[in-house]
C-alpha positions as CSV (number, residue, x, y, z in Angstrom):
1,M,95.1,103.5,85.7
2,F,94.6,101.1,82.8
3,K,91.4,99.0,83.0
4,V,91.4,95.4,81.8
5,L,88.3,93.3,81.3
6,V,88.5,89.4,81.5
7,S,85.3,88.1,79.9
8,D,86.1,84.4,79.9
9,P,87.2,82.0,82.6
10,I,91.0,82.4,83.0
11,S,93.0,81.2,86.0
12,D,94.0,83.6,88.7
13,L,97.6,82.6,88.3
14,G,97.4,83.4,84.5
15,I,96.4,87.0,85.1
16,Q,98.3,87.5,88.4
17,Q,100.9,89.9,86.9
18,L,98.0,92.1,85.7
19,V,96.2,92.0,89.0
20,E,99.5,92.9,90.9
21,A,100.5,95.7,88.5
22,A,100.2,99.1,90.2
23,D,98.9,100.8,87.1
24,V,96.2,98.2,86.1
25,A,92.8,97.5,87.4
26,V,91.3,94.1,86.5
27,D,87.6,93.2,86.3
28,K,86.6,89.5,85.8
29,K,83.1,89.2,84.3
30,P,82.8,85.9,82.4
31,G,79.6,84.9,80.7
32,L,78.6,88.3,79.2
33,S,76.3,88.4,76.2
34,E,77.3,90.6,73.3
35,D,74.9,93.3,74.4
36,E,76.2,93.2,77.9
37,L,79.7,93.4,76.7
38,I,79.0,96.3,74.4
39,A,77.4,98.2,77.3
40,I,80.5,98.2,79.4
41,I,83.5,97.8,77.0
42,G,83.8,101.5,76.5
43,D,85.4,101.9,79.9
44,Y,88.3,99.4,79.2
45,D,91.7,99.6,77.7
46,A,92.2,95.9,77.2
47,L,90.0,92.8,76.8
48,L,91.2,89.3,77.6
49,V,89.2,86.3,76.2
50,R,89.5,82.6,75.5
51,S,87.1,81.0,73.0
52,Q,83.7,81.8,74.5
53,T,83.6,85.6,74.0
54,R,83.0,86.7,70.4
55,V,84.8,90.0,69.9
56,T,82.7,91.4,67.0
57,E,82.9,94.7,65.1
58,K,80.1,96.0,67.2
59,V,82.1,95.3,70.4
60,M,85.1,97.1,69.0
61,E,83.0,100.1,67.9
62,A,81.8,100.4,71.5
63,G,85.4,100.0,72.8
64,K,86.4,103.6,72.3
65,Q,89.4,103.2,74.6
66,L,90.3,99.7,73.6
67,K,93.9,99.3,72.7
68,V,94.4,95.5,72.8
69,V,92.4,92.2,72.7
70,G,94.3,89.3,74.1
71,R,93.4,85.7,73.3
72,A,94.6,83.2,75.9
73,G,95.3,80.5,73.3
74,V,96.3,80.0,69.7
75,G,93.2,80.4,67.5
76,V,91.6,83.8,67.0
77,D,88.5,82.8,65.1
78,N,86.3,84.5,67.7
79,I,87.9,87.9,67.0
80,D,87.2,90.1,64.1
81,L,90.7,90.9,63.0
82,Q,89.7,93.2,60.1
83,A,87.6,95.3,62.4
84,A,90.4,95.4,65.0
85,T,93.0,96.5,62.5
86,A,90.8,99.2,61.0
87,R,90.4,100.7,64.5
88,G,94.1,100.3,65.5
89,I,93.3,97.7,68.1
90,I,96.1,95.2,68.5
91,V,95.2,91.5,68.8
92,I,97.6,89.1,70.4
93,N,97.6,85.4,71.1
94,A,99.9,82.8,72.8
95,P,101.3,80.5,70.1
96,D,104.0,78.9,72.3
97,G,101.9,78.0,75.4
98,N,100.9,74.5,74.3
99,T,104.3,73.4,72.9
100,I,105.5,71.3,75.8
101,T,102.1,69.9,76.7
102,T,101.4,68.7,73.1
103,C,104.9,67.3,73.0
104,E,104.4,65.4,76.2
105,H,101.0,64.1,75.0
106,T,102.7,62.8,71.9
107,F,105.1,60.8,74.0
108,A,102.3,59.5,76.2
109,M,100.5,58.3,73.1
110,M,103.8,56.9,71.7
111,M,104.6,54.9,74.8
112,S,100.9,53.7,75.2
113,L,101.1,52.5,71.6
114,A,104.4,50.7,72.1
115,R,103.3,48.9,75.3
116,H,99.5,48.5,74.6
117,I,98.7,50.3,77.9
118,P,95.0,51.2,77.2
119,Q,94.2,47.8,76.0
120,A,96.0,46.0,78.8
121,Y,94.3,48.3,81.3
122,M,90.8,47.5,80.1
123,K,91.4,43.8,80.3
124,T,92.9,44.0,83.7
125,V,90.1,46.1,85.3
126,N,87.6,43.7,83.6
127,G,89.1,40.8,85.6
128,V,91.2,39.3,82.9
129,W,94.9,38.7,83.8
130,D,96.5,38.5,80.3
131,R,100.2,38.9,80.1
132,K,100.6,37.1,76.7
133,S,98.5,39.3,74.5
134,F,100.4,42.6,75.0
135,L,104.0,42.0,73.9
136,G,105.3,45.5,73.4
137,V,108.4,47.1,71.8
138,E,111.1,49.4,73.2
139,L,111.7,52.9,72.0
140,R,115.5,52.6,72.4
141,N,117.3,52.0,69.1
142,K,114.1,52.6,67.1
143,T,113.9,55.2,64.3
144,L,111.4,58.0,64.8
145,G,110.2,60.0,61.8
146,V,109.1,63.5,62.7
147,M,106.9,65.1,60.1
148,G,107.1,68.9,60.8
149,M,110.1,70.3,62.7
150,G,108.5,73.5,64.1
151,R,108.3,74.2,67.8
152,I,106.5,71.0,68.8
153,G,108.3,68.7,66.4
154,S,111.7,70.0,67.6
155,E,110.7,69.4,71.2
156,V,109.5,65.8,70.4
157,A,112.9,65.1,68.6
158,A,114.9,66.4,71.6
159,R,113.0,64.1,74.0
160,A,113.1,61.1,71.6
161,K,117.0,61.4,71.6
162,A,116.9,61.0,75.4
163,F,115.1,57.7,74.9
164,G,117.9,56.5,72.6
165,M,115.9,56.9,69.4
166,D,117.4,57.8,66.0
167,I,115.5,60.8,64.5
168,M,114.6,61.4,60.9
169,G,113.1,64.9,60.4
170,Y,111.1,66.3,57.5
171,D,110.0,70.0,57.2
172,P,109.8,72.2,54.0
173,F,112.1,74.7,55.8
174,L,114.5,72.3,57.4
175,T,118.0,72.7,56.0
176,E,120.9,70.3,56.6
177,D,122.7,72.8,58.8
178,R,119.7,73.2,61.1
179,A,119.1,69.4,61.1
180,A,122.8,68.9,62.2
181,K,122.3,71.4,65.0
182,L,119.2,69.5,66.2
183,G,121.2,66.3,66.0
184,I,118.8,64.6,63.6
185,K,118.9,63.3,60.0
186,L,117.2,65.4,57.3
187,A,114.8,63.2,55.4
188,T,112.1,63.3,52.8
189,I,108.6,62.0,53.5
190,D,109.3,58.9,51.4
191,E,112.5,58.2,53.3
192,I,110.7,58.4,56.6
193,V,107.8,56.2,55.4
194,R,110.2,53.5,54.1
195,N,112.6,53.5,57.1
196,A,111.1,54.7,60.4
197,D,109.7,52.4,63.1
198,F,107.5,55.2,64.6
199,M,106.2,58.2,62.9
200,T,104.6,61.4,64.4
201,V,103.1,64.3,62.5
202,H,103.4,67.9,63.7
203,T,102.4,70.0,60.6
204,P,99.5,72.3,60.1
205,L,96.6,71.1,57.9
206,T,96.9,72.7,54.5
207,P,96.0,71.6,51.0
208,E,99.6,70.4,50.7
209,T,99.5,68.3,53.9
210,R,96.0,67.0,53.7
211,H,96.3,63.2,53.4
212,M,100.1,63.7,53.2
213,I,100.2,60.1,54.5
214,G,97.7,58.1,52.3
215,K,97.4,54.9,50.3
216,A,100.5,55.6,48.2
217,Q,102.6,56.0,51.3
218,F,101.1,52.9,53.1
219,E,102.0,50.8,50.0
220,V,105.7,51.4,50.4
221,M,105.8,51.8,54.2
222,K,108.1,49.8,56.4
223,P,106.1,46.9,57.9
224,G,105.4,47.3,61.6
225,M,105.2,51.1,61.6
226,R,103.5,52.8,64.5
227,I,101.8,56.2,63.8
228,I,101.0,59.1,66.2
229,N,98.9,62.1,65.3
230,C,98.5,64.9,67.9
231,A,98.5,67.7,65.3
232,R,95.5,68.0,63.1
233,G,93.0,65.6,61.7
234,G,93.2,65.0,58.0
235,I,97.0,64.9,57.7
236,I,96.7,61.1,57.6
237,D,94.1,59.5,55.5
238,E,92.0,57.7,58.2
239,Q,90.4,55.1,56.0
240,A,93.7,54.2,54.3
241,L,95.3,53.9,57.7
242,V,92.6,51.4,58.9
243,E,93.2,49.4,55.8
244,A,97.0,49.4,56.3
245,I,96.5,48.2,59.9
246,D,94.2,45.4,58.8
247,Q,96.7,44.4,56.1
248,G,99.5,44.1,58.7
249,I,101.5,47.1,57.3
250,V,100.9,49.3,60.3
251,A,101.3,47.8,63.8
252,G,99.1,50.4,65.5
253,A,98.1,54.0,65.6
254,A,97.5,56.6,68.3
255,F,95.3,59.6,67.4
256,D,94.4,62.7,69.5
257,V,92.7,64.4,66.5
258,F,90.1,63.4,63.8
259,E,89.2,64.7,60.4
260,V,85.7,65.5,61.9
261,E,85.4,66.2,65.6
262,P,83.8,64.7,67.5
263,P,84.0,61.5,65.3
264,A,80.8,59.7,64.3
265,D,79.8,56.8,66.6
266,D,80.7,54.3,63.8
267,H,84.2,55.7,63.2
268,P,86.5,52.7,62.6
269,F,89.1,54.1,65.1
270,L,86.8,53.8,68.0
271,K,86.5,50.1,68.2
272,H,89.7,49.0,66.5
273,P,91.9,46.9,68.9
274,K,95.1,48.5,67.4
275,V,94.1,52.1,67.6
276,I,94.3,54.4,70.7
277,V,92.3,57.6,70.7
278,T,91.9,60.6,72.9
279,P,89.5,63.6,72.5
280,H,91.9,66.3,71.4
281,L,93.7,66.6,74.7
282,G,97.0,67.9,73.3
283,A,96.8,71.3,75.0
284,S,94.7,70.2,78.0
285,T,96.9,70.6,81.0
286,V,96.8,73.0,83.9
287,E,100.2,74.3,83.0
288,A,99.3,74.9,79.4
289,Q,96.2,76.8,80.2
290,E,98.1,78.9,82.8
291,N,101.0,79.5,80.4
292,V,98.9,80.9,77.6
293,A,97.2,83.3,80.0
294,I,100.6,84.3,81.5
295,D,102.0,84.9,78.0
296,V,99.0,87.0,76.9
297,S,98.9,89.0,80.2
298,E,102.6,89.9,79.8
299,Q,102.1,91.1,76.3
300,V,99.0,93.1,77.2
301,L,101.0,94.8,80.0
302,H,103.7,95.7,77.5
303,I,101.2,97.2,75.0
304,L,99.4,99.3,77.6
305,R,102.8,100.7,78.7
306,N,104.0,101.3,75.2
307,E,106.8,98.8,75.5
308,P,108.0,96.3,72.8
309,F,105.6,93.3,72.5
310,A,105.3,90.0,70.6
311,N,102.7,87.7,69.1
312,A,100.4,90.2,67.5
313,V,98.2,88.6,64.8
314,N,97.1,91.8,63.1
315,M,99.0,94.7,61.7
316,P,99.0,98.1,63.4
317,P,97.7,100.9,61.2
318,I,99.9,102.0,58.3
319,P,100.0,105.8,57.5
320,G,97.3,106.6,55.1
321,E,99.5,107.9,52.3
322,L,101.7,104.9,52.4
323,L,98.8,102.5,52.6
324,N,97.3,104.0,49.5
325,K,100.4,103.2,47.6
326,L,101.0,99.7,48.9
327,Q,97.6,98.3,49.4
328,P,96.9,97.4,45.8
329,Y,100.1,95.3,45.9
330,F,99.3,93.3,49.1
331,S,97.3,90.6,47.3
332,L,99.7,90.4,44.4
333,G,102.6,90.1,46.9
334,E,101.0,87.1,48.8
335,K,100.1,85.4,45.5
336,L,103.7,85.8,44.2
337,G,105.0,84.3,47.4
338,S,102.6,81.4,47.2
339,F,103.3,80.8,43.5
340,V,107.0,80.6,43.9
341,A,106.6,78.4,47.0
342,Q,104.6,75.9,45.0
343,L,107.3,75.9,42.3
344,S,110.2,75.2,44.7
345,Q,111.4,71.9,46.0
346,G,113.7,71.3,49.0
347,A,114.2,73.4,52.1
348,V,114.0,77.1,51.5
349,S,117.1,78.9,52.9
350,E,116.5,82.4,51.5
351,I,113.8,84.6,50.2
352,V,115.0,87.5,48.0
353,V,112.4,90.2,47.5
354,S,113.1,93.0,44.9
355,F,111.1,96.2,44.4
356,S,111.7,98.2,41.3
357,G,110.3,101.5,40.0
358,E,108.3,103.8,42.2
359,L,108.1,101.2,45.0
360,A,111.8,101.5,45.5
361,E,111.2,105.0,46.9
362,V,108.8,104.1,49.8
363,D,108.8,101.9,52.9
364,T,107.9,98.5,51.6
365,Q,108.2,96.6,54.9
366,P,104.4,96.0,55.1
367,L,104.4,94.6,51.5
368,T,107.5,92.4,52.3
369,R,105.5,90.9,55.2
370,H,102.7,90.0,52.8
371,I,105.1,88.3,50.4
372,V,106.8,86.3,53.1
373,K,103.3,85.3,54.5
374,G,102.5,84.0,51.0
375,V,105.7,81.8,50.9
376,L,105.3,80.4,54.4
377,A,101.5,80.0,54.4
378,F,101.7,77.5,51.6
379,H,103.6,75.1,53.9
380,L,102.4,76.2,57.4
381,G,98.8,77.2,56.7
382,L,96.9,80.5,56.9
383,E,96.0,79.8,60.5
384,Q,99.7,79.8,61.5
385,V,101.0,82.7,59.4
386,N,99.9,86.3,59.3
387,I,101.4,89.6,58.2
388,V,102.7,90.4,61.7
389,N,104.4,87.1,62.5
390,S,105.6,86.1,59.0
391,M,109.1,87.7,59.4
392,H,109.5,86.1,62.9
393,L,108.5,82.7,61.7
394,A,110.9,82.9,58.8
395,K,113.7,83.8,61.3
396,L,112.7,80.9,63.6
397,R,112.9,78.4,60.7
398,G,116.3,79.7,59.5
399,V,115.0,81.4,56.4
400,N,116.9,84.5,55.5
401,V,114.9,87.4,54.0
402,V,116.7,89.8,51.8
403,V,115.1,93.0,50.4
404,Q,116.6,94.8,47.3
405,K,115.5,98.0,45.7
406,S,116.1,99.5,42.3
407,P,114.6,102.5,40.4
408,E,114.8,100.5,37.2
409,A,111.6,98.6,36.6
410,K,112.3,97.0,33.2
411,G,109.5,98.7,31.3
412,F,107.0,98.7,34.2
413,T,105.9,101.4,36.5
414,N,106.5,99.0,39.4
415,L,107.8,95.5,39.5
416,V,107.8,93.0,42.5
417,S,110.1,90.1,42.2
418,V,110.5,87.1,44.5
419,T,113.3,84.5,44.4
420,L,113.4,81.4,46.6
421,K,116.8,79.8,47.2
422,T,117.1,76.2,48.2
423,K,120.3,74.0,48.4
424,D,120.2,73.0,44.8
425,K,118.1,75.6,42.9
426,E,116.6,79.0,42.7
427,R,113.0,79.7,41.5
428,H,111.9,83.2,40.5
429,V,108.6,85.0,39.8
430,A,107.8,88.6,39.1
431,G,104.6,90.6,39.0
432,T,103.1,94.0,38.6
433,L,99.8,95.9,38.4
434,L,98.6,96.9,35.0
435,S,96.3,99.8,34.8
436,G,92.8,98.6,34.0
437,Y,93.8,94.9,34.1
438,G,94.9,94.4,37.7
439,S,97.5,91.9,39.0
440,R,99.8,90.1,36.6
441,I,102.6,87.7,36.8
442,V,105.0,88.8,34.1
443,Q,108.0,86.5,34.6
444,I,108.4,82.9,35.7
445,D,112.1,82.0,36.1
446,K,113.7,83.3,32.9
447,F,110.5,83.2,30.8
448,P,108.3,86.3,30.1
449,V,104.5,85.7,30.5
450,D,101.3,87.6,31.2
451,V,99.2,85.6,33.7
452,T,96.4,86.6,36.1
453,P,97.5,85.2,39.5
454,S,94.2,83.6,40.5
455,G,92.4,80.3,40.6
456,N,93.6,76.9,39.4
457,L,96.7,77.0,37.2
458,I,98.8,74.4,35.4
459,L,102.4,75.1,34.8
460,I,104.1,73.0,32.1
461,S,107.8,73.0,31.3
462,H,108.4,71.7,27.7
463,N,110.5,71.8,24.6
464,D,109.3,74.4,22.1
465,K,108.1,72.0,19.3
466,P,104.9,72.0,17.1
467,G,101.9,70.1,18.3
468,I,102.5,70.3,22.1
469,I,99.6,72.8,22.6
470,G,97.2,70.5,20.7
471,R,98.3,67.4,22.7
472,V,97.8,69.3,26.0
473,G,94.4,70.6,25.0
474,S,93.2,67.2,23.8
475,L,94.3,65.5,27.0
476,L,92.6,68.1,29.2
477,G,89.4,68.0,27.1
478,T,89.3,64.2,27.4
479,N,89.5,64.6,31.2
480,D,86.7,67.3,31.2
481,V,89.1,70.0,32.3
482,N,88.2,73.3,30.5
483,I,91.0,75.8,29.6
484,A,90.1,79.4,30.4
485,T,93.4,81.0,29.3
486,M,96.8,79.9,28.0
487,Q,100.1,81.7,28.0
488,V,103.4,80.4,26.5
489,G,106.8,81.8,27.3
490,R,110.1,81.0,25.6
491,E,113.5,82.5,25.1
492,L,114.6,80.8,21.8
493,V,112.6,79.2,19.0
494,G,112.8,75.4,19.6
495,G,114.4,75.7,23.0
496,A,113.1,75.4,26.5
497,A,109.6,76.9,27.1
498,I,106.8,77.0,29.6
499,M,103.0,77.0,29.3
500,V,100.7,78.4,31.9
501,L,97.0,77.4,31.8
502,T,94.1,78.7,33.8
503,V,91.5,76.0,34.1
504,D,88.0,76.0,35.4
505,K,88.5,73.3,38.0
506,A,91.4,71.7,39.8
507,P,92.9,68.8,37.8
508,T,93.4,65.5,39.4
509,K,96.8,64.1,40.2
510,N,96.3,61.5,37.4
511,V,95.7,64.3,34.9
512,I,98.9,66.1,36.0
513,D,100.8,62.8,35.7
514,E,99.4,62.2,32.2
515,L,100.4,65.7,31.1
516,A,103.9,65.1,32.4
517,N,104.2,61.9,30.4
518,L,103.3,63.5,27.0
519,S,106.2,63.7,24.6
520,D,108.4,66.8,24.8
521,I,106.9,67.8,28.2
522,N,109.5,67.8,31.0
523,K,107.2,68.6,34.0
524,A,103.6,69.5,34.8
525,K,102.7,71.2,38.1
526,E,99.4,72.3,39.5
527,I,99.4,75.8,41.1
528,I,96.4,77.0,43.3
529,L,96.0,80.7,44.0
530,F,93.1,82.2,45.8
């Protein structure tokens, strides 16, 4: 018999398949302290939690028989993943359980916004019969811009089509072929901002998506836009949004999330007549809570019975000899993936990973997962992507992953190369480990370089002419940006070249724009690697 401990409140329906399993015994003991959990966990094969129980390293040390920890939800911040991986304990979650409920809440907010339902309700129950102040709009024949075409965004688009809406979709991994299959128009952020009547965001919060919709977007936005955010606070600049509403650019907004939760009492959304707010209810339905528990229970059962399973968020142990060879490359691989993702523009259709030298002789699948994680995490966020689900997420988004191997390493003991292919262009980066020096990027596109992949970098494409380095240094110095290192790569004297600068602090967008406007400079790009 397998023994399963449920230490947080989880519905009986959610764990029903575990309770009814002939080879499983389930104990429900919510509200345990860490010491109480440590005292009994040694008898159990599996632990099911939500967000209350903290599964610490001490808990796992005491769980001598523990094979799996299941989180009935998405986030796993309350579980020590490193400690679990070190002990061979699989951690699983339920990333799909809240898809439909968040989608439906988005539509509830959209329709409430279109028809002023909360405002009309408040006037009516307060004894004011006012039919003139709440002239709404139909969804039919309106254009909906969906920012983020993952699971939730795709479900929103499908339902919007049933309402007779035209859909414009943006996603860094959305190709024209996939957009056609979804029956939507592939669009850029700028195209959505300028043309949509309604806009809803369904992206994770990352440095790239923070304030993705801000003052610059509101300045060119189609007048009368209505905006919904049931994803993450911070994707839309809240203060800039209030200003856009007051200026008549935005007709109204509906937010389920805030940059800081709960919001301060004086937050401008709370008393604004054209803003609808709810307290982060996107996943708060009976069905969603049951679904995440059902999903996790099913996977726990598979793991206990040594059957195929899904939704693991940590990597099962790698054989020691292989781990010793690959582990030094894990960080390099993720940074190469992130670097080339930040270089690329357009929807990524293919990731080509090449291993040369001694790495060609071993199983590099774990390292490939780290590289793909680096590519996807730049767009999807570290909370969404891990080394277990990275390949699965790439497949879901239509990104083909190709692995190539060659014994020839072009003068290096080992070389790791990553190429991203989009519709119009390929970008390439290669790196290695140098004895005594650590990780190095040794090639960017066709240019040889020697760059430490860490911190704040500035990549400049330019023509190889005298005086450029001086102009760049002067401009950065004037803006109080200190250069730590500089690398220049070129193929021919006087031809195309690149410059890679390591700087002590992140440059502002204005500084990057000023660099790009210098004579003989074609492009300047900030790259952040941590």
